[in-house]
VOTI-292905 format. One record per residue (C-alpha): residue number from 1; residue in one letter; chain; y, z, x. Coordinates in steps of 0.001 Angstrom, whole numbers, plus 500000, padded with zeros to 6 digits. Each point is the difference from the previous one (the first is absolute). Example, Ala and Ser with C-alpha at 12.3 -4.5 7.8 and 13.67 -1.06 7.14 Angstrom:
REM VOTI-292905
<rec 1; a; A; <495500; 507800; 512300>>
<rec 2; s; A; <503440; 499340; 501370>>
This chain:
REM VOTI-292905
<rec 1; x; A; <500000; 500000; 500000>>
<rec 2; x; A; <503497; 499232; 501274>>
<rec 3; x; A; <502238; 502798; 501180>>
<rec 4; x; A; <502957; 501241; 497912>>
<rec 5; x; A; <502385; 498465; 502557>>
<rec 6; x; A; <498265; 496622; 499733>>
<rec 7; x; A; <500200; 500109; 496199>>
<rec 8; x; A; <503691; 500879; 500127>>
<rec 9; x; A; <500589; 497094; 502357>>
<rec 10; x; A; <498249; 497524; 497719>>
<rec 11; x; A; <501843; 501275; 496927>>
<rec 12; x; A; <503382; 499755; 501707>>
<rec 13; x; A; <499426; 496410; 501041>>
<rec 14; x; A; <498904; 498960; 496498>>
<rec 15; x; A; <501705; 502030; 497278>>
<rec 16; x; A; <503689; 500976; 500364>>
<rec 17; x; A; <501583; 496592; 500685>>
<rec 18; x; A; <501623; 497772; 497410>>
<rec 19; x; A; <498513; 496532; 500558>>
<rec 20; x; A; <501868; 497871; 497459>>
<rec 21; x; A; <503344; 499776; 498248>>
<rec 22; x; A; <503528; 500770; 501246>>
<rec 23; x; A; <498889; 503177; 501776>>
<rec 24; x; A; <497157; 498413; 501979>>
<rec 25; x; A; <499550; 502060; 503155>>
<rec 26; x; A; <501387; 503165; 498439>>
<rec 27; x; A; <497908; 503165; 499998>>
<rec 28; x; A; <499405; 502386; 497094>>
<rec 29; x; A; <499879; 503730; 500530>>
<rec 30; x; A; <497205; 500894; 497600>>
<rec 31; x; A; <497501; 497654; 498371>>
<rec 32; x; A; <500202; 502084; 496839>>
<rec 33; x; A; <503740; 499429; 499821>>
<rec 34; x; A; <500738; 496526; 501322>>
<rec 35; x; A; <503243; 499642; 498055>>
<rec 36; x; A; <502064; 499571; 503156>>
<rec 37; x; A; <499883; 499063; 503659>>
<rec 38; x; A; <502375; 501386; 502590>>
<rec 39; x; A; <501228; 499434; 503552>>
<rec 40; x; A; <499078; 503428; 501383>>
<rec 41; x; A; <496284; 499571; 499434>>
<rec 42; x; A; <500067; 496384; 501199>>
<rec 43; x; A; <501472; 501357; 503242>>
<rec 44; x; A; <497168; 502527; 500200>>
<rec 45; x; A; <497550; 497179; 499420>>
<rec 46; x; A; <501376; 497985; 502925>>
<rec 47; x; A; <499653; 503031; 502266>>
<rec 48; x; A; <496462; 500633; 498762>>
<rec 49; x; A; <498998; 496382; 500616>>
<rec 50; x; A; <501354; 500283; 503553>>
<rec 51; x; A; <498038; 503229; 500476>>
<rec 52; x; A; <496875; 498300; 498686>>
<rec 53; x; A; <500308; 497210; 502538>>
<rec 54; x; A; <500747; 502446; 502832>>
<rec 55; x; A; <497217; 502461; 499184>>
<rec 56; x; A; <497317; 497407; 499361>>
<rec 57; x; A; <500723; 497528; 502766>>
<rec 58; x; A; <498259; 502342; 502416>>
<rec 59; x; A; <497674; 501965; 497720>>
<rec 60; x; A; <498632; 497350; 497651>>
<rec 61; x; A; <500967; 496548; 501307>>
<rec 62; x; A; <497491; 498158; 497810>>
<rec 63; x; A; <501436; 501523; 496821>>
<rec 64; x; A; <503545; 499365; 501190>>
<rec 65; x; A; <499267; 496352; 500721>>
<rec 66; x; A; <498284; 499501; 496659>>
<rec 67; x; A; <503013; 501364; 498127>>
<rec 68; x; A; <502741; 498642; 502260>>
<rec 69; x; A; <501038; 497257; 497576>>
<rec 70; x; A; <500033; 502373; 497025>>
<rec 71; x; A; <502075; 502569; 501884>>
<rec 72; x; A; <502470; 497338; 501150>>
<rec 73; x; A; <500284; 498644; 496453>>
<rec 74; x; A; <500712; 503482; 498628>>
<rec 75; x; A; <502625; 500595; 502681>>
<rec 76; x; A; <501739; 496653; 499554>>
<rec 77; x; A; <500065; 500315; 496209>>
<rec 78; x; A; <501528; 503486; 500193>>
<rec 79; x; A; <502632; 498816; 502488>>
<rec 80; x; A; <500939; 497061; 497759>>
<rec 81; x; A; <500376; 502256; 496987>>
<rec 82; x; A; <502046; 502556; 501933>>
<rec 83; x; A; <502324; 497368; 501466>>
<rec 84; x; A; <500653; 498671; 496516>>
<rec 85; x; A; <500636; 503438; 498547>>
<rec 86; x; A; <502286; 501138; 502808>>
<rec 87; x; A; <502119; 496843; 499707>>
<rec 88; x; A; <500767; 500524; 496329>>
<rec 89; x; A; <503670; 500795; 499242>>
<rec 90; x; A; <498813; 503135; 498182>>
<rec 91; x; A; <497146; 500688; 502382>>
<rec 92; x; A; <497963; 501530; 501119>>
<rec 93; x; A; <498983; 501645; 496755>>
<rec 94; x; A; <498219; 503305; 500446>>
<rec 95; x; A; <497556; 499039; 497275>>
<rec 96; x; A; <499416; 496394; 498945>>
<rec 97; x; A; <498706; 500322; 496463>>
<rec 98; x; A; <497640; 497246; 498929>>
<rec 99; x; A; <501084; 500360; 496358>>
<rec 100; x; A; <503594; 500634; 498940>>
<rec 101; x; A; <500573; 502645; 497333>>
<rec 102; x; A; <502962; 502277; 499192>>
<rec 103; x; A; <498195; 502755; 501903>>
<rec 104; x; A; <499467; 497928; 503134>>
<rec 105; x; A; <503586; 498759; 499910>>
<rec 106; x; A; <501162; 503619; 500018>>
<rec 107; x; A; <497786; 501043; 502934>>
<rec 108; x; A; <502322; 502170; 502098>>
<rec 109; x; A; <498194; 499033; 503197>>
<rec 110; x; A; <501465; 496510; 499733>>
<rec 111; x; A; <503531; 501378; 499881>>
<rec 112; x; A; <500044; 500684; 503731>>
<rec 113; x; A; <498784; 498683; 503330>>
<rec 114; x; A; <497749; 502433; 501886>>
<rec 115; x; A; <499864; 500375; 503767>>
<rec 116; x; A; <496355; 501054; 499891>>
<rec 117; x; A; <498950; 496804; 498231>>
<rec 118; x; A; <501935; 497822; 502435>>
<rec 119; x; A; <498545; 501940; 502907>>
<rec 120; x; A; <496423; 499490; 498866>>
<rec 121; x; A; <500606; 496253; 499692>>
<rec 122; x; A; <501702; 499940; 503410>>
<rec 123; x; A; <497021; 501782; 501592>>
<rec 124; x; A; <497604; 497565; 498370>>
<rec 125; x; A; <501948; 497008; 501271>>
<rec 126; x; A; <500128; 501499; 503504>>
<rec 127; x; A; <496251; 500615; 499920>>
<rec 128; x; A; <499078; 496484; 498981>>
<rec 129; x; A; <500057; 496491; 501319>>
<rec 130; x; A; <500021; 496702; 498224>>
<rec 131; x; A; <502447; 497850; 498050>>
<rec 132; x; A; <502941; 501798; 498477>>
<rec 133; x; A; <499664; 503338; 501795>>
<rec 134; x; A; <503026; 499406; 502255>>
<rec 135; x; A; <502178; 499165; 496990>>
<rec 136; x; A; <498736; 503083; 498175>>
<rec 137; x; A; <500716; 502200; 503000>>
<rec 138; x; A; <503548; 498631; 500271>>
<rec 139; x; A; <500692; 500423; 496283>>
<rec 140; x; A; <498753; 503588; 499863>>
<rec 141; x; A; <502051; 500812; 503107>>
<rec 142; x; A; <503076; 498598; 498263>>
<rec 143; x; A; <499355; 502080; 496882>>
<rec 144; x; A; <499217; 503153; 501989>>
<rec 145; x; A; <503332; 499640; 501776>>
<rec 146; x; A; <501621; 500406; 496596>>
<rec 147; x; A; <498200; 503298; 499382>>
<rec 148; x; A; <501568; 502076; 502777>>
<rec 149; x; A; <501757; 503298; 499407>>
<rec 150; x; A; <503201; 501114; 501712>>
<rec 151; x; A; <498055; 501481; 502941>>
<rec 152; x; A; <498062; 496778; 500549>>
<rec 153; x; A; <496736; 501224; 498479>>
<rec 154; x; A; <498559; 498506; 496830>>
<rec 155; x; A; <500856; 500986; 496456>>
<rec 156; x; A; <497206; 500557; 497513>>
<rec 157; x; A; <501289; 497260; 497721>>
<rec 158; x; A; <503111; 498108; 499011>>
<rec 159; x; A; <500648; 499587; 496246>>
<rec 160; x; A; <500936; 496596; 498653>>
<rec 161; x; A; <503595; 499731; 498806>>
<rec 162; x; A; <500834; 502113; 496963>>
<rec 163; x; A; <496434; 501039; 499202>>
<rec 164; x; A; <499425; 503324; 498307>>
<rec 165; x; A; <499408; 502973; 502316>>
<rec 166; x; A; <496504; 500045; 501447>>
<rec 167; x; A; <497655; 502934; 499389>>
<rec 168; x; A; <499769; 502580; 502748>>
<rec 169; x; A; <496751; 499173; 501780>>
<rec 170; x; A; <498868; 500269; 503596>>
<rec 171; x; A; <500042; 496195; 500105>>
<rec 172; x; A; <503665; 499692; 499006>>
<rec 173; x; A; <501435; 502327; 502661>>
<rec 174; x; A; <499916; 499833; 503792>>
<rec 175; x; A; <497272; 502265; 501293>>
<rec 176; x; A; <496989; 500421; 502291>>
<rec 177; x; A; <497988; 497324; 498165>>
<rec 178; x; A; <502258; 497457; 501739>>
<rec 179; x; A; <498351; 500972; 503287>>
<rec 180; x; A; <497183; 497660; 498986>>
<rec 181; x; A; <502513; 497155; 499996>>
<rec 182; x; A; <501505; 501096; 503319>>
<rec 183; x; A; <496661; 500532; 501736>>
<rec 184; x; A; <498573; 496744; 498707>>
<rec 185; x; A; <503006; 498007; 501158>>
<rec 186; x; A; <499908; 501565; 503462>>
<rec 187; x; A; <496219; 499656; 500362>>
<rec 188; x; A; <499931; 496306; 499128>>
<rec 189; x; A; <503260; 498886; 501606>>
<rec 190; x; A; <499866; 496848; 502114>>
<rec 191; x; A; <502292; 499435; 503006>>
<rec 192; x; A; <502266; 497805; 497880>>
<rec 193; x; A; <500088; 502412; 497065>>
<rec 194; x; A; <503336; 500345; 498198>>
<rec 195; x; A; <502033; 502561; 501943>>
<rec 196; x; A; <501708; 501544; 496972>>
<rec 197; x; A; <496678; 500691; 498285>>
<rec 198; x; A; <498703; 501807; 503078>>
<rec 199; x; A; <503225; 502015; 500173>>
<rec 200; x; A; <499627; 501030; 496359>>
<rec 201; x; A; <496364; 500954; 500590>>
<rec 202; x; A; <500960; 502249; 502908>>
<rec 203; x; A; <502844; 501597; 498022>>
<rec 204; x; A; <497659; 500623; 497057>>
<rec 205; x; A; <497465; 501600; 502331>>
<rec 206; x; A; <502687; 502245; 501485>>
<rec 207; x; A; <501346; 500955; 496571>>
<rec 208; x; A; <496821; 500840; 498105>>
<rec 209; x; A; <497339; 501051; 502521>>
<rec 210; x; A; <501723; 503340; 500784>>
<rec 211; x; A; <499996; 500809; 496268>>
<rec 212; x; A; <496231; 500480; 500184>>
<rec 213; x; A; <500482; 503190; 502032>>
<rec 214; x; A; <501387; 501672; 496890>>
<rec 215; x; A; <497272; 498693; 497717>>
<rec 216; x; A; <498544; 496934; 498361>>
<rec 217; x; A; <500849; 498071; 496847>>
<rec 218; x; A; <498504; 501707; 496953>>
<rec 219; x; A; <497580; 497162; 499298>>
<rec 220; x; A; <497258; 499336; 502533>>
<rec 221; x; A; <500271; 496217; 499601>>
<rec 222; x; A; <503537; 499603; 501454>>
<rec 223; x; A; <499330; 502848; 502437>>
<rec 224; x; A; <497120; 497980; 501424>>
<rec 225; x; A; <502217; 496918; 500156>>
<rec 226; x; A; <502153; 502047; 502368>>
<rec 227; x; A; <497054; 500957; 502211>>
<rec 228; x; A; <498725; 496420; 500048>>
<rec 229; x; A; <503419; 498869; 501159>>
<rec 230; x; A; <500009; 502523; 502827>>
<rec 231; x; A; <496557; 498819; 501127>>
<rec 232; x; A; <501235; 496420; 500108>>
<rec 233; x; A; <503189; 501001; 501798>>
<rec 234; x; A; <497855; 501710; 502637>>
<rec 235; x; A; <498006; 496797; 500404>>
<rec 236; x; A; <503311; 498348; 500872>>
<rec 237; x; A; <500805; 502688; 502584>>
<rec 238; x; A; <502163; 502308; 497874>>
<rec 239; x; A; <498186; 503309; 500512>>
<rec 240; x; A; <502920; 502400; 499767>>
<rec 241; x; A; <498953; 501116; 496505>>
<rec 242; x; A; <496366; 500815; 500765>>
<rec 243; x; A; <500558; 503660; 499116>>
<rec 244; x; A; <501206; 499013; 496532>>
<rec 245; x; A; <496954; 497747; 499557>>
<rec 246; x; A; <497533; 502784; 500805>>
<rec 247; x; A; <501927; 502572; 497974>>
<rec 248; x; A; <500042; 497715; 496979>>
<rec 249; x; A; <496311; 499178; 500238>>
<rec 250; x; A; <498984; 503631; 500274>>
<rec 251; x; A; <502148; 500895; 496998>>
<rec 252; x; A; <498237; 497371; 497930>>
<rec 253; x; A; <496449; 500426; 501254>>
<rec 254; x; A; <499833; 503806; 500283>>
<rec 255; x; A; <498495; 500407; 496530>>
<rec 256; x; A; <496489; 500900; 498816>>
<rec 257; x; A; <497834; 496923; 500405>>
<rec 258; x; A; <502737; 498115; 501803>>
<rec 259; x; A; <501655; 498562; 496889>>
<rec 260; x; A; <503821; 499965; 499966>>
<rec 261; x; A; <501873; 503048; 498772>>
<rec 262; x; A; <501078; 498642; 496616>>
<rec 263; x; A; <496360; 499387; 499004>>
<rec 264; x; A; <498489; 503286; 501095>>
<rec 265; x; A; <499721; 501327; 496424>>
<rec 266; x; A; <498678; 496743; 498535>>
<rec 267; x; A; <496483; 498566; 499893>>
<rec 268; x; A; <499180; 497343; 502565>>
<rec 269; x; A; <500008; 497344; 497275>>
<rec 270; x; A; <503737; 500463; 499518>>
<rec 271; x; A; <500932; 499553; 503653>>
<rec 272; x; A; <501624; 496595; 500432>>
<rec 273; x; A; <497917; 497527; 501964>>
<rec 274; x; A; <503002; 498751; 501970>>
<rec 275; x; A; <500874; 503531; 501110>>
<rec 276; x; A; <496421; 500692; 501134>>
<rec 277; x; A; <500033; 496762; 501999>>
<rec 278; x; A; <503427; 500663; 501499>>
<rec 279; x; A; <499025; 503484; 501150>>
<rec 280; x; A; <496720; 498693; 501414>>
<rec 281; x; A; <501736; 497247; 501995>>
<rec 282; x; A; <502530; 502341; 501575>>
<rec 283; x; A; <497331; 502611; 500662>>
<rec 284; x; A; <497675; 497498; 501672>>
<rec 285; x; A; <502713; 498864; 502406>>
<rec 286; x; A; <500908; 503593; 500880>>
<rec 287; x; A; <496326; 500937; 500420>>
<rec 288; x; A; <499498; 496987; 502249>>
<rec 289; x; A; <502785; 501384; 502184>>
<rec 290; x; A; <498407; 503457; 500111>>
<rec 291; x; A; <502712; 501591; 497855>>
<rec 292; x; A; <497733; 501564; 497313>>
<rec 293; x; A; <497735; 503031; 500196>>
<rec 294; x; A; <496374; 500064; 498855>>
<rec 295; x; A; <500792; 501108; 496450>>
<rec 296; x; A; <502637; 497309; 499557>>
<rec 297; x; A; <497647; 497397; 501414>>
<rec 298; x; A; <497290; 501010; 497514>>
<rec 299; x; A; <502489; 499639; 497148>>
<rec 300; x; A; <500355; 496313; 500899>>
<rec 301; x; A; <496297; 499467; 499313>>
<rec 302; x; A; <500432; 501539; 496572>>
<rec 303; x; A; <503017; 497813; 499228>>
<rec 304; x; A; <498076; 496897; 501088>>
<rec 305; x; A; <497070; 500939; 497755>>
<rec 306; x; A; <502338; 500669; 497074>>
<rec 307; x; A; <501566; 496579; 500452>>
<rec 308; x; A; <496739; 498118; 500555>>
<rec 309; x; A; <498437; 501503; 496874>>
<rec 310; x; A; <502766; 498484; 497864>>
<rec 311; x; A; <499443; 496417; 501119>>
<rec 312; x; A; <498160; 498153; 497245>>
<rec 313; x; A; <497195; 497447; 500395>>
<rec 314; x; A; <502527; 497140; 499878>>
<rec 315; x; A; <502359; 501700; 502460>>
<rec 316; x; A; <502514; 501133; 497400>>
<rec 317; x; A; <501659; 503314; 500860>>
<rec 318; x; A; <501824; 501858; 497202>>
<rec 319; x; A; <503338; 501743; 500403>>
<rec 320; x; A; <498223; 503178; 498927>>
<rec 321; x; A; <496307; 500583; 499525>>
<rec 322; x; A; <498770; 498909; 496583>>
<rec 323; x; A; <502252; 496987; 499487>>
<rec 324; x; A; <498240; 496713; 499311>>
<rec 325; x; A; <502552; 497897; 501870>>
<rec 326; x; A; <500529; 499245; 503668>>
<rec 327; x; A; <503304; 500924; 501596>>
<rec 328; x; A; <501147; 497612; 502707>>
<rec 329; x; A; <502067; 502210; 502274>>
<rec 330; x; A; <497427; 502805; 499771>>
<rec 331; x; A; <497325; 497496; 501023>>
<rec 332; x; A; <501999; 498791; 503021>>
<rec 333; x; A; <500729; 503546; 501155>>
<rec 334; x; A; <496371; 501027; 499430>>
<rec 335; x; A; <498460; 497019; 501783>>
<rec 336; x; A; <502104; 500730; 503056>>
<rec 337; x; A; <499304; 503741; 499808>>
<rec 338; x; A; <496235; 499497; 499829>>
<rec 339; x; A; <500103; 497545; 502914>>
<rec 340; x; A; <501986; 502565; 502009>>
<rec 341; x; A; <497543; 502756; 499089>>
<rec 342; x; A; <496975; 497893; 500918>>
<rec 343; x; A; <501545; 499282; 503370>>
<rec 344; x; A; <500698; 503695; 500563>>
<rec 345; x; A; <496462; 500963; 498949>>
<rec 346; x; A; <498552; 497484; 502458>>
<rec 347; x; A; <501981; 501643; 502788>>
<rec 348; x; A; <502051; 496886; 500708>>
<rec 349; x; A; <503794; 500182; 500397>>
<rec 350; x; A; <502230; 498736; 497208>>
<rec 351; x; A; <501962; 497121; 501560>>
<rec 352; x; A; <503759; 500253; 500209>>
<rec 353; x; A; <500171; 496570; 498355>>
<rec 354; x; A; <498405; 501470; 496883>>
<rec 355; x; A; <502582; 502779; 499814>>
<rec 356; x; A; <502780; 497420; 500200>>
<rec 357; x; A; <498438; 498337; 496940>>
<rec 358; x; A; <499754; 503072; 497760>>
<rec 359; x; A; <500196; 498542; 496507>>
């Protein structure tokens, strides 16, 4: 029987992509709710495809060769869709609804441009090769330049014109979650990378990394975005916030069974799959570096088992246990996390190139 990671891989290559119509190449977030596609997850998908090629070129060359055309087609289609969306006068939309209704027209997420979304697309373009990636990289750099705060770091979002006030969410304000944008930009920067984008990434790192000394965002999901960003920044040589990285990880993981703090009183079935995968990825990298003790290392095995048990026969991974639908970003995070954990279990180092391509 195939492994959970192999089933996730097959599902991701076959199920989340739109293959016809005006949004061909777009990626849905959940196959039970395919009412919209969106740039953020398409950016994740580009990064995941690059990770797939990097991880398998050495480990499973026969599989990589067999799927090379399919992977390239998925990448090129996503890049085409993203280039079209980012060139729209009103783009990029945060959510591109496939059916227009009064409710979708009023979606507050489309009343602003979000740095995080642009950053995930920028990372994906930097990770990939092929037609259109250079144009996508240039366009996202241009848009990111318009998202800078007075101190040079990035804002959380910029509302469109006279739109109604946005709700107060972690995604609408500048905060530690933007470290994932900063770290990803720095980790995947090429020698000719746009200077202003690198400057903004460094300013964002300097602004938000020290905040982790005082505590983490309330929700584990954006808190782990912050830690992922610090890991990627370290891969690019920015190690001055290593103390904050370890402090943040220990705050999250120092719970019974290793699950994040906000889930300690809930059954395992209610722990989000993406959060389990995020914590497992960060933990595997730190364990590989010898940063975790024996108890913390054992908790990684439990997290991996929890994640693997949720992967269905077709490779669909639900957002929470019990759902009948596969969630795309959870599947990407989980595939990578299980590959990391397998590598750690085998006693082989996790390559720096993999850390640079954290989805």
